[in-house]
C-alpha atoms as one frame of an Amber mdcrd trajectory, in Angstrom:
protein
 -90.547   9.584  -8.300 -90.900   6.583  -6.122 -88.373   8.171  -3.582 -89.984
  11.111  -2.922 -93.808   9.332  -2.694 -92.043   7.325  -0.201 -90.499  10.621
   1.865 -93.875  11.567   1.937 -95.594   8.619   3.072 -93.289   8.897   5.929
 -94.366  12.967   6.784 -97.922  11.783   6.739 -97.690   8.949   9.317 -95.093
  10.891  11.317 -97.936  13.995  11.518-100.670  11.024  11.351 -99.049   9.682
  14.765 -98.275  13.010  16.403-101.876  13.933  16.221-102.481  10.795  17.287
-100.282  10.791  20.532-101.909  14.563  21.298-105.494  13.763  20.670-104.830
  10.843  23.137-103.181  12.926  25.663-106.232  15.223  25.362-108.653  12.506
  25.811-106.760  11.262  28.899-106.433  14.469  30.516-110.124  14.604  29.861
-110.552  10.877  31.404-108.390  12.119  34.570-110.260  15.383  34.925-113.895
  15.086  34.850-113.797  10.837  35.798-111.088  10.539  38.242-111.106  14.171
  39.769-114.870  14.842  38.773-115.985  14.121  42.305-113.641  16.685  43.996
-114.483  19.317  41.050-118.036  19.160  41.945-117.439  19.289  45.850-115.624
  22.735  44.862-118.317  23.946  42.509-120.848  22.971  45.137-118.389  24.847
  47.388-118.679  27.815  45.300-122.230  27.936  44.951-123.855  26.509  48.350
-124.321  28.310  51.184-124.274  26.496  54.809-126.227  29.223  56.947-125.625
  28.541  61.237-128.855  29.025  63.035-127.956  30.065  66.610-129.733  27.871
  69.320-132.597  30.121  71.724-131.121  29.916  75.451-133.164  28.298  78.174
-134.577  30.712  80.875-133.730  31.650  84.385-136.480  31.592  86.446-137.322
  31.622  90.256-138.248  28.426  92.614-141.575  30.073  92.174-141.384  30.269
  88.249-141.038  34.072  87.895-139.262  34.597  84.735-135.827  36.778  85.287
-134.297  35.655  81.755-136.243  34.947  78.593-135.716  35.178  74.903-137.668
  37.863  72.196-137.573  38.155  68.993-135.416  40.750  67.302-134.270  41.728
  63.871-131.302  43.047  62.669-129.934  44.386  59.675-127.222  42.689  57.667
-124.758  42.905  54.554-123.335  39.952  52.989-120.080  41.330  51.306-119.686
  37.983  49.761-122.719  38.750  47.593-122.204  42.291  46.762-118.867  42.259
  45.048-118.138  44.353  42.000-115.617  43.645  39.834-112.916  45.665  41.647
-112.243  46.058  45.610-112.907  49.743  45.072-116.002  49.853  43.680-117.210
  47.227  45.960-116.969  49.362  48.759-118.157  52.156  46.650-121.725  49.903
  46.163-121.461  49.119  50.216-121.134  52.575  50.894-124.202  53.424  48.502
-126.319  50.884  49.968-124.973  51.865  53.582-126.592  55.530  52.902-129.853
  54.105  51.689-130.453  52.300  54.954-129.432  55.052  56.910-131.958  57.292
  54.977-134.874  54.689  55.652-133.680  54.033  59.426-133.690  57.991  60.494
-130.003  57.420  61.775-126.469  59.369  61.400-124.040  57.522  59.767-122.313
  55.212  62.142-120.252  52.799  59.970-117.367  54.635  58.206-115.028  53.661
  55.456-112.489  51.799  57.751-115.293  49.737  59.258-115.821  48.397  56.252
-112.178  47.619  55.268-111.273  45.799  58.465-114.496  43.276  57.728-113.416
  42.874  54.474-109.751  41.796  55.818-110.865  40.085  58.735-114.026  38.474
  58.043-114.803  38.527  54.680-117.533  35.470  54.792-119.210  36.975  57.744
-122.458  39.347  57.772-121.975  42.770  58.266-124.456  43.720  61.012-125.726
  47.280  60.216-128.744  47.765  62.476-130.006  45.800  65.385-133.643  45.473
  66.666-135.472  47.446  63.744-139.215  48.124  63.962-142.511  46.625  61.627
-142.500  49.675  59.580-138.584  49.697  58.737-138.328  46.108  58.207-141.151
  46.424  55.573-138.807  49.143  53.546-135.347  47.285  54.137-137.180  44.534
  52.209-138.285  46.996  49.237-134.682  48.026  49.379-133.119  44.308  49.311
-134.944  44.311  45.876-132.741  46.610  44.609-129.411  45.934  46.674-128.071
  42.314  46.574-126.357  41.321  49.557-129.119  42.733  52.019-130.621  40.784
  54.466-132.693  40.636  57.367-132.194  38.160  60.112-134.410  37.432  63.002
-132.590  36.093  66.147-133.076  35.496  69.705-132.453  38.150  71.870-132.126
  38.230  75.682-134.481  40.470  77.778-134.141  40.479  81.668-137.809  41.300
  82.872-136.456  41.964  87.227-134.023  44.583  85.751-132.010  45.699  88.466
-133.564  42.725  90.684-130.911  39.822  91.419-128.379  41.227  88.717-125.459
  40.110  90.413-126.922  36.371  90.647-128.219  36.443  87.136-125.318  38.130
  84.952-125.932  38.572  81.200-124.414  37.651  78.082-122.841  38.903  74.896
-122.331  37.491  71.586-119.546  34.897  71.314-116.904  35.604  69.093-116.966
  33.714  65.765-113.069  33.567  65.884-113.104  31.647  69.120-115.879  29.189
  68.364-114.976  25.289  67.670-117.329  25.232  64.640-116.797  28.267  62.590
-115.053  26.641  59.867-118.445  24.585  59.535-120.223  27.504  58.104-119.890
  29.994  55.289-122.415  32.394  57.190-121.748  32.228  60.738-124.467  33.833
  63.061-123.274  33.517  66.514-124.566  32.315  69.959-125.197  34.400  72.843
-122.461  33.822  75.434-122.839  33.953  79.521-120.183  36.371  80.655-121.225
  36.410  84.460-123.614  35.364  87.098-125.834  32.195  86.329-125.451  32.974
  82.966-122.282  32.040  82.421-122.083  29.215  85.567-124.695  26.953  83.675
-124.213  28.299  79.974-122.805  24.663  79.758-122.567  21.878  82.150-119.889
  19.280  82.869-123.046  16.165  82.461-122.877  16.005  78.578-125.737  14.220
  78.471-127.677  17.625  79.927-127.859  20.782  78.016-127.198  24.218  79.925
-128.551  27.042  79.285-126.838  26.909  75.373-128.118  25.125  73.232-127.129
  23.183  69.950-127.349  25.251  66.418-129.408  24.307  63.708-128.315  25.303
  59.627-130.011  25.771  55.896-128.458  25.464  52.962-128.785  27.710  49.922
-127.659  27.601  46.292-126.441  31.217  45.227-125.539  32.338  41.215-122.969
  33.740  39.607-124.031  36.956  40.827-124.816  36.407  44.407-128.374  36.323
  44.708-129.943  33.000  46.405-131.240  30.792  43.127-132.592  27.833  45.241
-132.925  27.115  49.166-131.321  23.108  49.374-132.615  22.562  53.112-134.736
  24.897  54.289-134.115  24.920  58.058-132.949  22.489  60.373-134.180  23.622
  63.523-131.451  24.410  66.536-132.066  22.099  70.065-132.824  25.193  72.213
-131.236  25.415  75.988-132.504  24.213  78.754-134.579  26.423  81.378-132.517
  26.723  85.025-134.998  27.097  87.873-133.195  28.531  90.784-133.633  28.503
  94.536-134.649  32.468  94.765-138.067  32.465  95.850-139.667  35.678  93.868
-141.418  37.476  96.435-137.801  37.556  99.206-135.651  38.553  96.046-137.957
  41.962  95.364-138.899  42.527  99.430-134.634  42.294 100.036-134.398  44.503
  96.668-136.266  46.845  97.602-135.541  47.334 101.220-131.876  47.619 100.032
-132.252  50.558  97.843-130.723  53.363  98.278-128.014  51.590 100.314-124.727
  49.823 100.184-124.134  46.508 101.473-125.776  43.030 101.484-128.527  40.684
 102.205-128.671  36.813 101.855-131.513  34.848 102.962-130.393  30.972 103.421
-132.623  27.925 104.357-130.466  26.954 107.644-131.088  23.385 106.632-130.613
  22.893 103.035-128.001  25.665 102.435-130.933  26.972  99.376-131.015  30.736
  99.019-133.678  31.690  98.874-132.579  35.987  98.471-129.465  37.224  97.637
-128.861  40.860  96.834-125.640  43.201  96.644-126.593  47.085  97.052-126.137
  49.018  94.788-127.393  47.066  91.914-127.516  47.786  88.064-130.123  47.335
  85.690-129.300  44.125  83.421-131.380  45.006  80.329-128.886  47.794  79.227
-126.531  44.392  78.804-128.991  43.065  75.930-127.434  42.392  73.479-124.360
  44.483  74.324-123.804  47.693  76.769-122.340  50.968  75.359-118.796  51.413
  76.254-119.754  54.866  77.737-122.821  53.239  79.863-120.077  50.362  81.037
-117.885  53.200  82.243-120.140  54.983  84.128-120.607  51.926  85.763-117.230
  51.440  86.717-116.450  54.774  88.196-119.455  54.906  90.219-117.769  54.942
  93.106-121.223  53.399  94.887-119.391  50.079  92.508-122.778  48.928  91.570
-121.184  46.074  89.399-119.416  44.621  92.256-121.208  41.996  94.024-120.818
  42.340  97.944-121.882  39.325  98.706-119.404  37.359  97.363-116.447  39.175
  96.259-117.047  42.040  99.543-114.304  41.425 102.097-115.116  42.654 105.258
-113.989  43.390 109.250-117.035  41.437 110.665-117.141  43.154 114.333-118.968
  41.624 117.120-121.310  39.615 114.971-118.077  36.562 115.560-118.323  36.765
 119.375-121.045  34.090 119.383-118.186  32.118 118.142-115.670  33.128 120.661
-118.353  32.093 123.365-118.346  28.840 122.052-114.583  29.080 122.010-114.474
  29.817 125.847-117.052  27.279 126.162-114.593  24.580 124.630-111.753  25.616
 127.262-113.837  25.425 130.627-115.280  28.928 130.775-118.487  28.666 132.773
-121.338  30.866 131.238-122.701  31.985 134.443-119.508  33.230 135.624-119.633
  37.165 135.741-116.987  39.798 134.662-117.403  43.445 135.594-117.783  45.731
 132.435-116.590  49.549 133.354-116.946  50.511 129.489-113.182  49.841 129.117
-110.272  47.543 129.142-106.585  48.526 129.372-104.284  45.903 127.306-101.119
  46.874 128.541-100.883  51.133 127.494-103.542  50.319 124.955-107.465  50.946
 125.897-110.256  49.598 124.460-113.681  50.734 125.023-116.925  48.627 125.229
-119.895  50.217 123.550-121.562  51.077 126.519-118.438  53.427 127.853-120.155
  56.947 128.042-122.906  54.731 130.350-119.846  53.837 132.668-120.242  50.122
 131.221-122.645  46.981 131.613-121.593  46.637 135.344-121.815  42.275 136.314
-122.440  40.031 132.964-122.208  36.527 132.606-121.549  35.271 128.768-125.226
  35.156 127.693-125.739  38.994 128.485-122.522  40.093 127.178-124.128  38.582
 123.579-127.145  40.285 124.838-125.539  43.905 124.683-122.556  43.138 123.074
-120.181  43.688 125.483-116.777  44.196 124.821-115.083  43.934 128.147-116.289
  40.338 128.926-115.221  38.938 125.713-111.859  40.537 126.148-111.308  39.796
 129.293-112.123  36.023 129.397-110.445  36.128 125.837-107.223  36.583 127.596
-106.837  33.138 128.427-107.208  32.278 124.909-104.568  32.124 122.017-104.959
  32.991 118.725-104.818  29.739 117.408-108.006  28.724 119.564-109.789  31.585
 117.979-108.804  30.628 114.538-109.668  26.916 114.735-112.966  28.180 115.603
-113.390  30.557 112.827-112.020  28.193 110.604-114.796  25.438 111.924-117.436
  28.190 110.800-116.087  27.956 107.398-114.135  31.024 107.196-111.348  31.490
 105.444-112.367  29.098 102.224-114.752  29.883  99.452-118.249  28.285 100.237
-118.416  26.364  96.809-121.803  28.562  95.705-120.413  28.665  92.201-120.073
  32.038  91.319-117.042  33.838  91.607-115.739  34.660  95.476-113.091  35.666
  97.416-112.056  33.389 100.611-111.994  36.122 103.143-109.409  36.261 105.635
-107.802  33.970 108.831-105.854  35.292 111.575-102.112  34.684 110.918 -99.099
  35.462 113.079 -97.031  35.975 110.123 -99.553  38.088 108.545 -99.165  40.126
 111.243 -95.297  40.332 111.283 -95.431  40.781 107.306 -98.295  43.678 107.700
 -96.834  45.609 110.998 -93.195  44.736 111.058 -93.728  43.200 114.590 -95.142
  39.998 116.214 -98.781  38.841 117.220 -99.272  40.082 120.512-102.264  39.856
 123.257-103.569  43.039 122.252-104.215  41.653 118.834-105.943  38.458 120.509
-108.422  40.952 122.435-109.291  42.555 118.762-110.016  39.309 117.706-112.200
  38.726 120.268-114.457  41.475 119.271-114.102  40.502 115.145-111.590  43.061
 115.097-108.052  43.197 113.198-106.726  40.281 110.977-110.031  38.908 110.145
-112.065  39.405 107.425-115.055  38.006 105.777-117.582  37.607 102.973-121.163
  38.359 103.939-122.098  34.856 102.251-119.886  33.016 104.705-121.200  34.810
 107.343-124.604  33.553 106.232-123.310  30.057 106.427-122.140  30.066 109.723
-125.199  31.811 111.100-127.146  28.736 109.628-125.233  26.407 111.378-126.034
  27.729 114.621-129.944  27.310 113.731-129.536  23.823 112.663-127.567  22.528
 115.032-123.677  23.138 113.543-124.062  21.618 110.344-122.201  23.529 107.488
-124.363  23.169 104.311-122.975  24.375 101.060-125.048  27.524  99.571-126.622
  26.653  96.312-129.346  28.712  93.404-129.758  26.066  91.307-132.905  23.863
  92.285-133.534  22.094  88.878-132.343  22.022  85.391-135.730  21.599  83.099
-136.226  21.431  79.393-139.502  23.096  77.506-141.702  21.045  78.493-141.025
  21.333  82.113-139.666  17.373  82.521-136.753  17.940  85.293-133.581  16.658
  84.273-131.310  17.618  86.890-131.643  18.558  90.809-129.349  19.654  93.124
-129.269  17.831  96.470-128.283  19.497  99.982-124.921  18.964 100.878-123.037
  19.075 104.454-119.310  20.790 104.030-118.363  21.069 107.780-119.233  21.162
 111.173-118.816  23.984 114.282-116.377  22.727 116.821-119.035  22.849 119.730
-121.773  20.561 121.108-125.102  20.692 121.865-125.082  21.651 125.402-123.080
  25.009 124.177-124.862  25.834 121.257-128.058  25.822 123.334-126.358  28.532
 125.590-125.142  30.558 123.007-128.440  30.752 121.121-130.158  31.579 124.531
-127.879  34.799 124.762-128.765  35.493 120.532-132.877  35.127 121.755-132.055
  37.832 124.299-130.266  40.183 121.708-133.601  40.633 119.915-136.294  39.581
 122.584-135.266  41.299 125.793-135.230  44.573 127.134-132.071  46.205 126.471
-131.114  43.808 123.491-128.904  45.055 121.110-131.046  44.018 118.160-134.323
  44.807 119.386-135.411  46.611 116.576-135.688  43.291 114.752-138.250  41.805
 117.191-142.053  41.428 115.110-144.772  38.881 115.427-144.279  36.711 112.403
-141.152  34.569 112.956-139.445  34.490 116.448-135.889  35.939 115.914-132.648
  35.218 117.630-129.443  37.687 116.240-126.245  39.479 116.846-125.612  42.839
 115.642-121.823  43.716 115.093-120.371  47.000 114.289-116.748  47.417 112.751
-114.487  50.611 112.507-112.214  51.029 109.546-110.197  54.129 108.348-110.617
  54.672 104.436-108.710  57.604 102.832-107.942  59.084 106.626-112.117  58.814
 106.968-113.371  56.723 109.614-116.384  54.767 108.746-118.613  51.881 110.219
-119.788  48.857 108.451-122.743  47.468 110.639-124.393  43.991 110.800-126.904
  41.736 111.675-127.624  38.407 111.812-130.442  36.335 112.500-132.159  32.944
 112.512-135.519  31.929 112.961-137.858  29.274 111.971-141.641  29.777 110.425
-144.204  27.253 109.311-141.302  24.352 109.052-138.429  26.493 107.375-135.537
  27.609 109.325-134.239  31.055 108.144-130.709  32.130 108.560-130.489  35.680
 107.762-127.070  37.981 107.127-127.637  41.909 106.675-124.782  44.295 106.061
-124.839  48.022 105.642-121.913  49.857 104.860-121.313  52.777 106.306-123.945
  52.650 108.249-124.750  53.912 112.146-124.844  50.621 114.129-125.854  46.983
 113.785-129.155  47.416 116.342-130.215  51.304 114.110-128.747  50.586 110.835
-129.736  46.586 109.944-132.098  45.291 112.916-135.075  47.487 111.253-134.323
  45.876 107.911-135.003  42.616 109.299-138.047  43.717 111.202-139.365  45.057
 107.650-138.534  41.893 105.437-140.007  39.321 107.585-143.032  41.280 108.430
-143.501  41.937 104.675-142.299  38.626 103.453-144.600  36.338 106.361-147.468
  38.227 106.391-149.252  36.500 104.106
């Protein structure tokens, strides 16, 4: 009996110890999970119920120097679906729920079905945490109905955002550029937000150049985002707003050097043509007007251009998206004769020494005609008159004493063959080189090539912007200024945070006396009877200029690119102007009248 009681007592003790041990393990586990790992669990719970929503910052404005708005913002209301909040117990049911919601939205917006089952699946696979845009820029009546529907359909929301607008439409389109929504996948702060509403990102022109600045202390057009915090319940509905809104910091305003009246007048005059127009302040390099024709309507790119419209622009033979001012490489023709004249003067040619022009010059067995060949030539002419009448015979005859390298060095000193550093995409053109001739044509450089170079033909190409810098240097005494578009960066209160200063990047290889002789000849171009640019003469500004016509063969057909360059001073401002018209008649007939019309309208007031 005693043995039985002892045996039962041992069993009870063992069971008691076992239960004590198990309860101890439970207590230790509870302590570990609730106390030691409690913070982590609470953090994970909050992550599941708290949504951090990114609020994009409004972009800064783009304005002309006289504060005419070129790019601005307006409020647009878009419809979104939050798939995270629309989840059902199975994926298939979730997709069905979303499709039913889309049918109701389409009915309210009176639009055909645009979103497919595949679109939904792609978004669920790739960006499940991002809002899915259903419609853009809804009107107030549609907004009221969507709000009413959102009471029945969870995960449906309307998000206001800043939409880029371009009031000037096609004016200065190549300069301003455009934006598109930033790709959230490439955003550096994507992981910081549950719902990510992206900023607009500059992809071309000033919008891209000043999207952000190298100086981190000064914001560019792009601002800093804000955010809000909301708590949702187990069904995905917003239960509580924890932080209503930390407001974003808007981008700064960019004030350009462009003069609105000059830009608009030039744009109107180039309408219907293919070519370029550039107006610089010759004493600073500030760009007052810059037109590439034809242009395009910037508003079609906001918020995003339709694929069909973009393809139409790309396939347009007139290439409206192509910036002819900075990217177009053209044979300059006779507008480089002032540089050839400066080269001749450097090598001791007397400006009053005459050459007889009979309308043609023979180089070996090749004949090069002068523009006066039908009239039997310009007869006896000196340097000033050769510039006035654009006499090929004079420059070819005198150019026989020059080497290709002599002309190349002068062209290089004028800024040819290098980018101007304006900040926009640009090409550097081509300087003449013996190796290029050998590579392209298969035989060495000869006197005929040098003669063509004296007329601005052959192995030489320039951009209209390079020509503008060169003509400004002729005007201001030989200094090459970097052309610039940015005048100031200001905050929303108008405080100037940054300004651009003129910067000299080079100097013409000449002296004041030689430059004076060339400028006298260029003055005769516009102001003397028989001058090739006399159609530019007007009563508002005393212009000096030079015409040019460059022949080229495209697909077996001959075309002429025509030029007129000029400079002149009015009320303390020294203007330098370049006009290019593709497939024109001549520089004197196609371009010089545009200069007259421009300055008459621009300076009349």
